[in-house]
A tleap script that builds the chain and sets N, CA, C and O, in Angstrom:
source leaprc.protein.ff14SB
mol = sequence {
  NMET VAL LYS ILE SER PRO LYS SER ASN PHE
  LEU LYS ASP PHE PHE ASN LEU ARG PHE PHE
  PHE TRP LEU HIE PHE ASN MET ALA PHE LEU
  ALA LEU GLN ARG PHE PHE ARG ARG GLY LYS
  THR LYS PHE THR GLU CLYS
}
set mol.1.N position { 0.839 -1.208 0.000 }
set mol.1.CA position { 0.000 0.000 0.000 }
set mol.1.C position { 0.871 1.255 0.000 }
set mol.1.O position { 1.976 1.263 0.543 }
set mol.2.N position { 0.364 2.288 -0.605 }
set mol.2.CA position { 1.110 3.550 -0.649 }
set mol.2.C position { 0.648 4.437 0.492 }
set mol.2.O position { -0.540 4.725 0.645 }
set mol.3.N position { 1.621 4.864 1.291 }
set mol.3.CA position { 1.274 5.753 2.405 }
set mol.3.C position { 1.151 7.186 1.891 }
set mol.3.O position { 2.041 7.690 1.206 }
set mol.4.N position { 0.056 7.824 2.224 }
set mol.4.CA position { -0.136 9.221 1.806 }
set mol.4.C position { 0.196 10.124 2.985 }
set mol.4.O position { -0.454 10.069 4.029 }
set mol.5.N position { 1.202 10.947 2.806 }
set mol.5.CA position { 1.588 11.855 3.888 }
set mol.5.C position { 0.578 12.995 3.985 }
set mol.5.O position { -0.015 13.382 2.978 }
set mol.6.N position { 0.378 13.531 5.179 }
set mol.6.CA position { -0.571 14.636 5.362 }
set mol.6.C position { -0.254 15.830 4.465 }
set mol.6.O position { -1.150 16.556 4.034 }
set mol.7.N position { 1.047 16.020 4.191 }
set mol.7.CA position { 1.437 17.163 3.363 }
set mol.7.C position { 0.859 17.028 1.956 }
set mol.7.O position { 0.240 17.961 1.444 }
set mol.8.N position { 1.062 15.869 1.335 }
set mol.8.CA position { 0.563 15.683 -0.027 }
set mol.8.C position { -0.967 15.721 -0.031 }
set mol.8.O position { -1.576 16.235 -0.970 }
set mol.9.N position { -1.586 15.176 1.022 }
set mol.9.CA position { -3.042 15.198 1.109 }
set mol.9.C position { -3.537 16.637 1.181 }
set mol.9.O position { -4.512 17.000 0.524 }
set mol.10.N position { -2.862 17.450 1.979 }
set mol.10.CA position { -3.237 18.857 2.107 }
set mol.10.C position { -3.091 19.566 0.766 }
set mol.10.O position { -3.942 20.366 0.378 }
set mol.11.N position { -1.999 19.265 0.065 }
set mol.11.CA position { -1.785 19.894 -1.248 }
set mol.11.C position { -2.894 19.497 -2.216 }
set mol.11.O position { -3.387 20.322 -2.986 }
set mol.12.N position { -3.279 18.222 -2.167 }
set mol.12.CA position { -4.347 17.755 -3.064 }
set mol.12.C position { -5.644 18.502 -2.764 }
set mol.12.O position { -6.316 18.981 -3.678 }
set mol.13.N position { -5.992 18.599 -1.482 }
set mol.13.CA position { -7.209 19.318 -1.100 }
set mol.13.C position { -7.117 20.777 -1.520 }
set mol.13.O position { -8.098 21.364 -1.977 }
set mol.14.N position { -5.923 21.363 -1.362 }
set mol.14.CA position { -5.730 22.769 -1.711 }
set mol.14.C position { -5.965 22.987 -3.204 }
set mol.14.O position { -6.632 23.943 -3.602 }
set mol.15.N position { -5.411 22.092 -4.029 }
set mol.15.CA position { -5.590 22.237 -5.478 }
set mol.15.C position { -7.039 21.974 -5.872 }
set mol.15.O position { -7.564 22.612 -6.785 }
set mol.16.N position { -7.686 21.031 -5.182 }
set mol.16.CA position { -9.098 20.766 -5.475 }
set mol.16.C position { -9.935 22.002 -5.162 }
set mol.16.O position { -10.825 22.369 -5.929 }
set mol.17.N position { -9.641 22.644 -4.025 }
set mol.17.CA position { -10.371 23.857 -3.651 }
set mol.17.C position { -10.119 24.959 -4.667 }
set mol.17.O position { -11.041 25.669 -5.070 }
set mol.18.N position { -8.858 25.095 -5.080 }
set mol.18.CA position { -8.523 26.139 -6.052 }
set mol.18.C position { -9.282 25.907 -7.358 }
set mol.18.O position { -9.811 26.847 -7.951 }
set mol.19.N position { -9.330 24.649 -7.800 }
set mol.19.CA position { -10.056 24.329 -9.033 }
set mol.19.C position { -11.544 24.620 -8.857 }
set mol.19.O position { -12.189 25.150 -9.762 }
set mol.20.N position { -12.092 24.269 -7.681 }
set mol.20.CA position { -13.506 24.495 -7.389 }
set mol.20.C position { -13.836 25.983 -7.467 }
set mol.20.O position { -14.805 26.381 -8.114 }
set mol.21.N position { -13.008 26.811 -6.791 }
set mol.21.CA position { -13.263 28.255 -6.804 }
set mol.21.C position { -13.073 28.828 -8.202 }
set mol.21.O position { -13.835 29.694 -8.631 }
set mol.22.N position { -12.052 28.343 -8.917 }
set mol.22.CA position { -11.793 28.827 -10.278 }
set mol.22.C position { -12.973 28.519 -11.190 }
set mol.22.O position { -13.366 29.343 -12.016 }
set mol.23.N position { -13.538 27.310 -11.029 }
set mol.23.CA position { -14.678 26.915 -11.847 }
set mol.23.C position { -15.862 27.844 -11.587 }
set mol.23.O position { -16.496 28.330 -12.524 }
set mol.24.N position { -16.157 28.088 -10.297 }
set mol.24.CA position { -17.290 28.950 -9.959 }
set mol.24.C position { -17.054 30.383 -10.407 }
set mol.24.O position { -17.982 31.064 -10.841 }
set mol.25.N position { -15.802 30.842 -10.302 }
set mol.25.CA position { -15.482 32.199 -10.740 }
set mol.25.C position { -15.715 32.332 -12.239 }
set mol.25.O position { -16.258 33.336 -12.701 }
set mol.26.N position { -15.301 31.316 -13.000 }
set mol.26.CA position { -15.508 31.351 -14.452 }
set mol.26.C position { -16.990 31.347 -14.791 }
set mol.26.O position { -17.425 32.063 -15.693 }
set mol.27.N position { -17.775 30.537 -14.065 }
set mol.27.CA position { -19.215 30.481 -14.318 }
set mol.27.C position { -19.855 31.838 -14.048 }
set mol.27.O position { -20.687 32.303 -14.827 }
set mol.28.N position { -19.463 32.475 -12.938 }
set mol.28.CA position { -20.019 33.786 -12.592 }
set mol.28.C position { -19.606 34.824 -13.632 }
set mol.28.O position { -20.402 35.681 -14.016 }
set mol.29.N position { -18.354 34.742 -14.084 }
set mol.29.CA position { -17.850 35.693 -15.075 }
set mol.29.C position { -18.622 35.559 -16.386 }
set mol.29.O position { -18.976 36.559 -17.011 }
set mol.30.N position { -18.882 34.307 -16.802 }
set mol.30.CA position { -19.637 34.083 -18.036 }
set mol.30.C position { -21.059 34.606 -17.889 }
set mol.30.O position { -21.603 35.192 -18.825 }
set mol.31.N position { -21.664 34.400 -16.725 }
set mol.31.CA position { -23.025 34.890 -16.491 }
set mol.31.C position { -23.056 36.417 -16.565 }
set mol.31.O position { -23.977 36.997 -17.139 }
set mol.32.N position { -22.041 37.065 -15.979 }
set mol.32.CA position { -21.969 38.527 -16.024 }
set mol.32.C position { -21.811 39.004 -17.462 }
set mol.32.O position { -22.464 39.962 -17.876 }
set mol.33.N position { -20.949 38.341 -18.223 }
set mol.33.CA position { -20.748 38.724 -19.624 }
set mol.33.C position { -22.054 38.622 -20.400 }
set mol.33.O position { -22.386 39.515 -21.180 }
set mol.34.N position { -22.793 37.545 -20.192 }
set mol.34.CA position { -24.066 37.346 -20.882 }
set mol.34.C position { -25.044 38.452 -20.486 }
set mol.34.O position { -25.753 39.001 -21.329 }
set mol.35.N position { -25.069 38.771 -19.184 }
set mol.35.CA position { -25.979 39.806 -18.681 }
set mol.35.C position { -25.662 41.154 -19.309 }
set mol.35.O position { -26.567 41.867 -19.741 }
set mol.36.N position { -24.371 41.511 -19.364 }
set mol.36.CA position { -23.984 42.802 -19.931 }
set mol.36.C position { -24.262 42.838 -21.435 }
set mol.36.O position { -24.653 43.875 -21.971 }
set mol.37.N position { -24.062 41.718 -22.107 }
set mol.37.CA position { -24.317 41.671 -23.540 }
set mol.37.C position { -25.801 41.906 -23.800 }
set mol.37.O position { -26.170 42.614 -24.737 }
set mol.38.N position { -26.653 41.305 -22.961 }
set mol.38.CA position { -28.094 41.466 -23.100 }
set mol.38.C position { -28.457 42.938 -22.867 }
set mol.38.O position { -29.289 43.510 -23.571 }
set mol.39.N position { -27.803 43.538 -21.848 }
set mol.39.CA position { -28.065 44.949 -21.548 }
set mol.39.C position { -27.647 45.837 -22.707 }
set mol.39.O position { -28.330 46.809 -23.031 }
set mol.40.N position { -26.523 45.503 -23.331 }
set mol.40.CA position { -26.040 46.307 -24.460 }
set mol.40.C position { -27.031 46.231 -25.618 }
set mol.40.O position { -27.330 47.245 -26.248 }
set mol.41.N position { -27.536 45.040 -25.897 }
set mol.41.CA position { -28.486 44.906 -27.004 }
set mol.41.C position { -29.755 45.697 -26.688 }
set mol.41.O position { -30.354 46.288 -27.586 }
set mol.42.N position { -30.171 45.714 -25.418 }
set mol.42.CA position { -31.363 46.478 -25.039 }
set mol.42.C position { -31.128 47.964 -25.286 }
set mol.42.O position { -32.002 48.663 -25.798 }
set mol.43.N position { -29.943 48.438 -24.920 }
set mol.43.CA position { -29.644 49.859 -25.091 }
set mol.43.C position { -29.596 50.225 -26.574 }
set mol.43.O position { -30.054 51.300 -26.963 }
set mol.44.N position { -29.049 49.344 -27.394 }
set mol.44.CA position { -28.943 49.663 -28.823 }
set mol.44.C position { -30.319 49.614 -29.480 }
set mol.44.O position { -30.562 50.319 -30.460 }
set mol.45.N position { -31.221 48.787 -28.950 }
set mol.45.CA position { -32.562 48.691 -29.540 }
set mol.45.C position { -33.348 49.979 -29.333 }
set mol.45.O position { -34.139 50.369 -30.192 }
set mol.46.N position { -33.133 50.650 -28.186 }
set mol.46.CA position { -33.903 51.858 -27.854 }
set mol.46.C position { -33.600 53.000 -28.806 }
set mol.46.O position { -34.164 54.086 -28.667 }
savepdb mol mol.pdb
quit
């Protein structure tokens, strides 16, 4: 069996958290872009 040291485990959790936050940040950023694009089209229509 391979022994997993607490250090490597912590690093794995840290990278998983970073990926999780990065994913959510990208999703929020895309939603904001879509929202602003919709707002721009509304302004140009007026």
